[in-house]
MMTF fields as JSON, N, C-alpha, C and O atoms, coordinates in Angstrom:
{
  "mmtfVersion": "1.0.0",
  "mmtfProducer": "UNKNOWN",
  "numBonds": 339,
  "numAtoms": 340,
  "numGroups": 85,
  "numChains": 1,
  "numModels": 1,
  "chainsPerModel": [1],
  "groupsPerChain": [85],
  "chainIdList": ["A"],
  "bondAtomList": [4, 2, 8, 6, 12, 10, 16, 14, 20, 18, 24, 22, 28, 26, 32, 30, 36, 34, 40, 38, 44, 42, 48, 46, 52, 50, 56, 54, 60, 58, 64, 62, 68, 66, 72, 70, 76, 74, 80, 78, 84, 82, 88, 86, 92, 90, 96, 94, 100, 98, 104, 102, 108, 106, 112, 110, 116, 114, 120, 118, 124, 122, 128, 126, 132, 130, 136, 134, 140, 138, 144, 142, 148, 146, 152, 150, 156, 154, 160, 158, 164, 162, 168, 166, 172, 170, 176, 174, 180, 178, 184, 182, 188, 186, 192, 190, 196, 194, 200, 198, 204, 202, 208, 206, 212, 210, 216, 214, 220, 218, 224, 222, 228, 226, 232, 230, 236, 234, 240, 238, 244, 242, 248, 246, 252, 250, 256, 254, 260, 258, 264, 262, 268, 266, 272, 270, 276, 274, 280, 278, 284, 282, 288, 286, 292, 290, 296, 294, 300, 298, 304, 302, 308, 306, 312, 310, 316, 314, 320, 318, 324, 322, 328, 326, 332, 330, 336, 334],
  "bondOrderList": [1, 1, 1, 1, 1, 1, 1, 1, 1, 1, 1, 1, 1, 1, 1, 1, 1, 1, 1, 1, 1, 1, 1, 1, 1, 1, 1, 1, 1, 1, 1, 1, 1, 1, 1, 1, 1, 1, 1, 1, 1, 1, 1, 1, 1, 1, 1, 1, 1, 1, 1, 1, 1, 1, 1, 1, 1, 1, 1, 1, 1, 1, 1, 1, 1, 1, 1, 1, 1, 1, 1, 1, 1, 1, 1, 1, 1, 1, 1, 1, 1, 1, 1, 1],
  "groupList": [{"groupName": "MET", "atomNameList": ["N", "CA", "C", "O"], "elementList": ["N", "C", "C", "O"], "formalChargeList": [0, 0, 0, 0], "bondAtomList": [1, 0, 2, 1, 3, 2], "bondOrderList": [1, 1, 2], "singleLetterCode": "M", "chemCompType": "L-PEPTIDE LINKING"}, {"groupName": "TRP", "atomNameList": ["N", "CA", "C", "O"], "elementList": ["N", "C", "C", "O"], "formalChargeList": [0, 0, 0, 0], "bondAtomList": [1, 0, 2, 1, 3, 2], "bondOrderList": [1, 1, 2], "singleLetterCode": "W", "chemCompType": "L-PEPTIDE LINKING"}, {"groupName": "ILE", "atomNameList": ["N", "CA", "C", "O"], "elementList": ["N", "C", "C", "O"], "formalChargeList": [0, 0, 0, 0], "bondAtomList": [1, 0, 2, 1, 3, 2], "bondOrderList": [1, 1, 2], "singleLetterCode": "I", "chemCompType": "L-PEPTIDE LINKING"}, {"groupName": "TYR", "atomNameList": ["N", "CA", "C", "O"], "elementList": ["N", "C", "C", "O"], "formalChargeList": [0, 0, 0, 0], "bondAtomList": [1, 0, 2, 1, 3, 2], "bondOrderList": [1, 1, 2], "singleLetterCode": "Y", "chemCompType": "L-PEPTIDE LINKING"}, {"groupName": "LEU", "atomNameList": ["N", "CA", "C", "O"], "elementList": ["N", "C", "C", "O"], "formalChargeList": [0, 0, 0, 0], "bondAtomList": [1, 0, 2, 1, 3, 2], "bondOrderList": [1, 1, 2], "singleLetterCode": "L", "chemCompType": "L-PEPTIDE LINKING"}, {"groupName": "VAL", "atomNameList": ["N", "CA", "C", "O"], "elementList": ["N", "C", "C", "O"], "formalChargeList": [0, 0, 0, 0], "bondAtomList": [1, 0, 2, 1, 3, 2], "bondOrderList": [1, 1, 2], "singleLetterCode": "V", "chemCompType": "L-PEPTIDE LINKING"}, {"groupName": "SER", "atomNameList": ["N", "CA", "C", "O"], "elementList": ["N", "C", "C", "O"], "formalChargeList": [0, 0, 0, 0], "bondAtomList": [1, 0, 2, 1, 3, 2], "bondOrderList": [1, 1, 2], "singleLetterCode": "S", "chemCompType": "L-PEPTIDE LINKING"}, {"groupName": "CYS", "atomNameList": ["N", "CA", "C", "O"], "elementList": ["N", "C", "C", "O"], "formalChargeList": [0, 0, 0, 0], "bondAtomList": [1, 0, 2, 1, 3, 2], "bondOrderList": [1, 1, 2], "singleLetterCode": "C", "chemCompType": "L-PEPTIDE LINKING"}, {"groupName": "LYS", "atomNameList": ["N", "CA", "C", "O"], "elementList": ["N", "C", "C", "O"], "formalChargeList": [0, 0, 0, 0], "bondAtomList": [1, 0, 2, 1, 3, 2], "bondOrderList": [1, 1, 2], "singleLetterCode": "K", "chemCompType": "L-PEPTIDE LINKING"}, {"groupName": "ASP", "atomNameList": ["N", "CA", "C", "O"], "elementList": ["N", "C", "C", "O"], "formalChargeList": [0, 0, 0, 0], "bondAtomList": [1, 0, 2, 1, 3, 2], "bondOrderList": [1, 1, 2], "singleLetterCode": "D", "chemCompType": "L-PEPTIDE LINKING"}, {"groupName": "THR", "atomNameList": ["N", "CA", "C", "O"], "elementList": ["N", "C", "C", "O"], "formalChargeList": [0, 0, 0, 0], "bondAtomList": [1, 0, 2, 1, 3, 2], "bondOrderList": [1, 1, 2], "singleLetterCode": "T", "chemCompType": "L-PEPTIDE LINKING"}, {"groupName": "GLU", "atomNameList": ["N", "CA", "C", "O"], "elementList": ["N", "C", "C", "O"], "formalChargeList": [0, 0, 0, 0], "bondAtomList": [1, 0, 2, 1, 3, 2], "bondOrderList": [1, 1, 2], "singleLetterCode": "E", "chemCompType": "L-PEPTIDE LINKING"}, {"groupName": "ALA", "atomNameList": ["N", "CA", "C", "O"], "elementList": ["N", "C", "C", "O"], "formalChargeList": [0, 0, 0, 0], "bondAtomList": [1, 0, 2, 1, 3, 2], "bondOrderList": [1, 1, 2], "singleLetterCode": "A", "chemCompType": "L-PEPTIDE LINKING"}, {"groupName": "ARG", "atomNameList": ["N", "CA", "C", "O"], "elementList": ["N", "C", "C", "O"], "formalChargeList": [0, 0, 0, 0], "bondAtomList": [1, 0, 2, 1, 3, 2], "bondOrderList": [1, 1, 2], "singleLetterCode": "R", "chemCompType": "L-PEPTIDE LINKING"}, {"groupName": "PHE", "atomNameList": ["N", "CA", "C", "O"], "elementList": ["N", "C", "C", "O"], "formalChargeList": [0, 0, 0, 0], "bondAtomList": [1, 0, 2, 1, 3, 2], "bondOrderList": [1, 1, 2], "singleLetterCode": "F", "chemCompType": "L-PEPTIDE LINKING"}, {"groupName": "PRO", "atomNameList": ["N", "CA", "C", "O"], "elementList": ["N", "C", "C", "O"], "formalChargeList": [0, 0, 0, 0], "bondAtomList": [1, 0, 2, 1, 3, 2], "bondOrderList": [1, 1, 2], "singleLetterCode": "P", "chemCompType": "L-PEPTIDE LINKING"}, {"groupName": "ASN", "atomNameList": ["N", "CA", "C", "O"], "elementList": ["N", "C", "C", "O"], "formalChargeList": [0, 0, 0, 0], "bondAtomList": [1, 0, 2, 1, 3, 2], "bondOrderList": [1, 1, 2], "singleLetterCode": "N", "chemCompType": "L-PEPTIDE LINKING"}, {"groupName": "GLY", "atomNameList": ["N", "CA", "C", "O"], "elementList": ["N", "C", "C", "O"], "formalChargeList": [0, 0, 0, 0], "bondAtomList": [1, 0, 2, 1, 3, 2], "bondOrderList": [1, 1, 2], "singleLetterCode": "G", "chemCompType": "PEPTIDE LINKING"}, {"groupName": "HIS", "atomNameList": ["N", "CA", "C", "O"], "elementList": ["N", "C", "C", "O"], "formalChargeList": [0, 0, 0, 0], "bondAtomList": [1, 0, 2, 1, 3, 2], "bondOrderList": [1, 1, 2], "singleLetterCode": "H", "chemCompType": "L-PEPTIDE LINKING"}, {"groupName": "GLN", "atomNameList": ["N", "CA", "C", "O"], "elementList": ["N", "C", "C", "O"], "formalChargeList": [0, 0, 0, 0], "bondAtomList": [1, 0, 2, 1, 3, 2], "bondOrderList": [1, 1, 2], "singleLetterCode": "Q", "chemCompType": "L-PEPTIDE LINKING"}],
  "groupTypeList": [0, 1, 2, 3, 4, 4, 4, 5, 6, 7, 3, 8, 9, 8, 10, 5, 2, 11, 11, 12, 12, 11, 5, 10, 13, 10, 5, 6, 14, 6, 8, 9, 2, 5, 15, 2, 14, 16, 8, 6, 7, 16, 10, 6, 17, 7, 18, 6, 6, 17, 17, 4, 8, 15, 9, 4, 6, 12, 6, 16, 12, 3, 16, 5, 4, 10, 6, 17, 6, 3, 3, 6, 8, 6, 8, 15, 6, 6, 6, 14, 4, 3, 19, 8, 7],
  "groupIdList": [1, 2, 3, 4, 5, 6, 7, 8, 9, 10, 11, 12, 13, 14, 15, 16, 17, 18, 19, 20, 21, 22, 23, 24, 25, 26, 27, 28, 29, 30, 31, 32, 33, 34, 35, 36, 37, 38, 39, 40, 41, 42, 43, 44, 45, 46, 47, 48, 49, 50, 51, 52, 53, 54, 55, 56, 57, 58, 59, 60, 61, 62, 63, 64, 65, 66, 67, 68, 69, 70, 71, 72, 73, 74, 75, 76, 77, 78, 79, 80, 81, 82, 83, 84, 85],
  "secStructList": [7, 7, 7, 7, 7, 7, 7, 7, 7, 7, 7, 7, 7, 7, 7, 7, 7, 7, 7, 7, 7, 7, 7, 7, 1, 7, 7, 7, 0, 0, 0, 0, 0, 2, 2, 2, 2, 2, 2, 2, 6, 1, 6, 6, 1, 6, 6, 1, 6, 6, 1, 1, 1, 1, 7, 7, 1, 6, 6, 6, 2, 2, 2, 2, 2, 2, 2, 1, 1, 1, 7, 7, 1, 1, 1, 4, 4, 4, 7, 2, 2, 2, 2, 2, 7],
  "xCoordList": [-20.699, -21.134, -21.337, -22.127, -20.522, -20.709, -21.538, -21.497, -22.482, -23.096, -22.88, -23.138, -22.418, -21.99, -23.096, -23.692, -23.342, -24.293, -23.58, -22.904, -23.762, -23.113, -24.201, -24.847, -24.364, -25.177, -24.402, -23.233, -24.935, -24.415, -25.675, -26.821, -25.247, -26.407, -25.591, -24.418, -26.345, -25.723, -26.241, -27.168, -25.424, -25.982, -25.494, -24.563, -26.045, -25.648, -24.915, -25.563, -23.719, -22.928, -23.079, -23.225, -23.083, -23.236, -24.154, -24.443, -24.542, -25.241, -24.469, -23.67, -24.475, -23.584, -24.668, -25.375, -24.846, -25.551, -24.711, -23.89, -24.758, -23.928, -24.795, -25.964, -24.228, -24.944, -24.567, -23.398, -25.705, -25.532, -25.882, -26.66, -25.365, -25.604, -27.077, -27.599, -27.767, -28.957, -28.76, -27.817, -29.726, -29.51, -30.448, -31.655, -29.621, -30.553, -30.563, -30.662, -30.495, -30.7, -31.202, -31.238, -31.605, -32.664, -31.773, -30.651, -32.313, -31.619, -31.632, -32.709, -30.479, -30.756, -30.257, -29.292, -31.158, -31.072, -30.05, -29.565, -29.543, -28.475, -27.043, -26.092, -27.026, -25.695, -25.695, -24.627, -26.984, -26.749, -27.119, -26.477, -28.142, -28.399, -27.575, -27.107, -27.43, -26.843, -25.31, -24.765, -24.675, -23.1, -23.366, -22.528, -24.422, -24.565, -24.742, -23.958, -25.686, -25.749, -24.619, -24.518, -23.664, -22.439, -21.538, -20.797, -21.666, -20.262, -20.825, -19.99, -22.017, -22.677, -23.276, -23.202, -23.845, -24.83, -24.093, -24.233, -23.479, -22.995, -21.34, -20.731, -20.767, -19.31, -19.136, -18.47, -19.747, -19.303, -20.233, -20.361, -20.835, -21.804, -23.219, -23.991, -23.486, -24.642, -25.912, -26.798, -26.067, -27.313, -26.969, -27.443, -26.085, -25.748, -26.681, -27.613, -26.343, -27.311, -26.837, -25.714, -27.696, -27.533, -27.324, -26.842, -27.418, -27.078, -28.718, -29.749, -28.546, -29.609, -30.746, -30.351, -32.101, -33.073, -32.842, -32.347, -33.21, -33.328, -32.096, -31.077, -32.165, -30.984, -30.777, -31.555, -29.676, -29.432, -28.396, -27.636, -28.058, -27.141, -27.598, -28.813, -26.753, -26.889, -28.209, -29.305, -27.942, -29.044, -30.203, -31.059, -30.718, -31.97, -32.723, -33.93, -31.669, -32.038, -33.433, -34.212, -33.636, -34.593, -35.932, -36.954, -35.88, -36.916, -37.369, -38.524, -36.399, -36.74, -37.497, -38.535, -36.982, -37.595, -38.9, -39.708, -39.103, -40.148, -41.349, -42.509, -41.059, -42.066, -42.274, -43.251, -41.354, -41.604, -42.211, -42.684, -42.09, -42.734, -41.561, -41.608, -40.657, -39.142, -39.31, -38.531, -40.278, -40.352, -41.704, -42.662, -41.813, -43.265, -43.236, -42.434, -43.868, -43.716, -44.68, -44.46, -45.663, -46.276, -45.61, -45.693, -44.775, -44.204, -42.788, -42.389, -42.095, -40.42, -39.831, -39.405, -39.705, -38.895, -39.57, -38.858, -40.819, -41.201, -40.848, -41.272, -40.158, -39.944, -38.736, -37.693, -39.041, -38.075, -36.568, -35.652, -36.394, -35.317, -34.526, -33.379, -35.47, -34.869, -34.306, -33.346, -34.983, -34.724, -33.242, -32.42, -33.061, -32.199, -30.772, -29.676, -30.972, -29.727, -29.16, -28.043],
  "yCoordList": [0.132, 1.441, 1.766, 1.136, 2.985, 3.205, 4.198, 5.164, 4.003, 5.108, 5.527, 4.659, 6.766, 7.365, 8.165, 9.042, 7.801, 8.446, 9.211, 8.626, 10.489, 11.288, 12.038, 12.946, 11.635, 12.003, 13.039, 12.854, 13.932, 15.102, 15.685, 15.786, 16.019, 16.482, 17.117, 16.897, 17.732, 18.38, 17.326, 16.527, 17.529, 16.366, 16.892, 17.698, 16.5, 16.959, 15.669, 14.629, 15.736, 14.684, 14.714, 13.597, 15.645, 15.585, 16.782, 17.769, 16.553, 17.559, 18.161, 17.394, 19.189, 19.984, 20.561, 21.407, 20.135, 20.877, 21.661, 21.032, 22.903, 23.739, 24.372, 24.67, 24.568, 25.309, 27.035, 27.39, 27.938, 28.953, 30.02, 29.787, 31.097, 32.019, 32.748, 32.832, 33.301, 33.675, 35.141, 35.927, 35.227, 36.118, 37.418, 37.388, 38.409, 39.727, 40.779, 41.913, 40.713, 41.548, 40.972, 39.759, 41.897, 41.502, 40.627, 41.028, 39.463, 38.753, 39.519, 39.999, 39.761, 40.371, 39.043, 38.31, 38.988, 38.072, 38.177, 37.172, 39.444, 39.849, 39.519, 38.908, 39.943, 39.807, 38.495, 37.903, 37.879, 36.501, 35.277, 34.241, 35.325, 33.922, 33.9, 32.826, 34.98, 34.84, 34.386, 33.623, 34.753, 34.127, 32.687, 31.936, 32.174, 30.627, 30.07, 29.202, 30.484, 29.862, 30.181, 29.559, 31.126, 31.416, 30.336, 29.836, 29.937, 29.027, 27.615, 26.758, 27.262, 25.959, 25.554, 24.36, 26.408, 26.215, 26.763, 26.066, 27.681, 28.497, 27.935, 28.041, 27.443, 27.177, 26.543, 27.085, 25.3, 24.396, 24.794, 23.944, 25.989, 26.504, 25.667, 25.799, 24.765, 24.249, 25.108, 24.956, 26.085, 26.83, 28.396, 29.279, 28.506, 29.799, 30.305, 29.613, 31.491, 31.783, 30.489, 29.987, 30.155, 29.083, 28.085, 27.242, 27.512, 26.122, 25.512, 25.767, 24.777, 23.982, 25.015, 26.134, 24.727, 25.325, 24.957, 23.87, 25.88, 27.223, 28.21, 27.967, 29.137, 30.062, 30.844, 31.688, 30.411, 31.171, 31.886, 32.074, 32.407, 33.765, 34.852, 34.936, 35.846, 37.081, 37.846, 38.121, 38.014, 39.011, 38.218, 38.99, 36.846, 36.26, 35.48, 35.251, 35.117, 34.248, 34.712, 33.84, 35.803, 36.379, 36.252, 35.743, 36.677, 36.661, 35.206, 34.826, 34.457, 32.929, 32.294, 31.691, 32.397, 31.825, 32.278, 31.515, 33.429, 33.98, 33.76, 33.718, 33.628, 33.447, 31.947, 31.541, 31.174, 29.65, 29.085, 29.669, 27.81, 26.98, 26.236, 25.038, 26.916, 26.121, 26.534, 26.045, 27.374, 27.192, 27.458, 27.559, 27.576, 27.265, 28.309, 28.039, 29.208, 30.146, 29.64, 30.015, 28.861, 27.961, 26.937, 26.742, 26.129, 24.928, 25.063, 24.417, 25.92, 25.876, 24.505, 24.127, 23.804, 22.597, 21.767, 20.846, 21.854, 20.675, 21.53, 21.062, 22.629, 23.298, 22.556, 22.096, 22.543, 21.911, 22.533, 21.776, 23.915, 24.6, 23.951, 23.525, 24.057, 23.581, 22.114, 21.787, 21.358, 19.891, 19.741, 18.893, 20.361, 20.337, 21.181, 21.05, 21.975, 22.528, 21.92, 22.252],
  "zCoordList": [23.981, 24.355, 25.596, 26.299, 26.104, 27.783, 27.833, 27.07, 28.884, 29.406, 30.673, 31.507, 31.194, 32.479, 33.044, 32.419, 34.296, 35.145, 36.295, 37.14, 36.276, 37.688, 38.425, 37.902, 39.605, 40.686, 41.388, 41.728, 41.566, 42.583, 43.384, 42.945, 44.556, 45.403, 46.954, 47.256, 47.565, 48.883, 49.846, 49.715, 50.815, 51.993, 53.382, 53.392, 54.518, 55.61, 56.338, 56.452, 56.773, 57.228, 58.668, 59.166, 59.43, 60.718, 61.239, 60.563, 62.469, 63.291, 64.285, 64.823, 64.641, 65.777, 66.414, 65.867, 67.589, 68.788, 69.659, 70.326, 69.78, 70.912, 71.881, 71.637, 72.953, 74.057, 73.473, 73.329, 73.196, 72.819, 73.803, 74.727, 73.638, 74.527, 74.396, 73.284, 75.636, 75.198, 74.141, 74.233, 73.31, 72.421, 73.081, 73.319, 73.265, 73.797, 72.749, 73.218, 71.576, 70.562, 69.347, 69.139, 68.513, 67.581, 66.454, 66.146, 65.885, 64.749, 63.624, 63.272, 62.885, 61.596, 60.659, 60.874, 59.64, 58.537, 57.752, 57.232, 57.532, 56.534, 57.555, 57.067, 58.839, 59.677, 60.197, 60.353, 60.539, 61.189, 60.396, 60.574, 59.504, 59.036, 57.554, 57.176, 56.822, 55.329, 55.702, 54.905, 56.716, 56.943, 57.044, 56.545, 57.622, 57.812, 56.437, 56.054, 55.675, 54.289, 53.464, 52.407, 53.785, 52.892, 53.125, 52.279, 54.576, 54.979, 54.775, 54.485, 54.871, 54.991, 53.554, 53.266, 52.651, 51.66, 50.383, 49.379, 50.284, 48.908, 48.881, 47.816, 49.871, 49.517, 48.261, 47.379, 48.087, 47.159, 45.843, 44.962, 45.716, 44.598, 44.534, 43.584, 45.679, 45.423, 45.542, 44.702, 46.63, 46.345, 46.294, 47.009, 45.334, 44.933, 43.613, 43.204, 43.052, 41.832, 40.887, 40.925, 40.22, 38.92, 39.654, 38.897, 41.038, 41.446, 41.751, 41.129, 42.739, 43.225, 43.748, 44.074, 43.849, 44.374, 45.967, 46.267, 46.934, 46.839, 46.72, 47.366, 46.037, 45.612, 47.119, 47.565, 47.717, 49.307, 49.002, 49.952, 47.896, 47.978, 48.671, 48.847, 49.174, 50.016, 49.091, 49.58, 48.156, 47.411, 47.136, 46.702, 47.186, 46.854, 48.053, 48.132, 48.997, 50.139, 50.971, 51.353, 51.166, 51.976, 51.02, 51.48, 49.848, 49.072, 48.832, 49.023, 48.415, 48.14, 49.183, 48.911, 50.561, 51.616, 52.057, 52.587, 51.859, 52.48, 51.417, 51.825, 50.124, 49.095, 48.811, 48.181, 49.282, 49.143, 50.378, 51.353, 50.115, 51.406, 52.047, 52.325, 52.231, 53.114, 54.789, 55.607, 55.161, 56.555, 57.073, 56.307, 58.363, 58.893, 60.174, 61.068, 60.283, 61.406, 62.56, 63.711, 62.299, 63.388, 64.102, 65.315, 63.07, 63.681, 63.109, 62.14, 63.762, 62.948, 63.044, 61.952, 63.836, 63.929, 62.876, 62.476, 62.294, 61.318, 59.837, 58.781, 59.846, 58.802, 57.814, 58.278, 56.616, 55.589, 55.928, 56.251, 55.833, 56.039, 57.558, 57.689, 58.431, 59.704, 59.804, 60.501, 59.073, 59.159, 58.231, 58.578, 57.398, 56.548, 57.17, 56.625, 58.28, 58.475, 59.737, 60.135]
}
């Protein structure tokens, strides 16, 4: 008898640090943040509706992140989300 085990998960294979221009306008969650999730987190279906938690699809990301414990306003760099991105 054969037993197969398949493990699947998301992973961060590299960290990219870029010099960014100073942001001189209000950052929009839907226009600035959601596209990052769509490009990095939802492409393979990992964090989309029906996938792994948290659901970072455009329609659910804001509510999931603000009602969960994924970020810290007082210490952003220690936030779970910050460390995973």
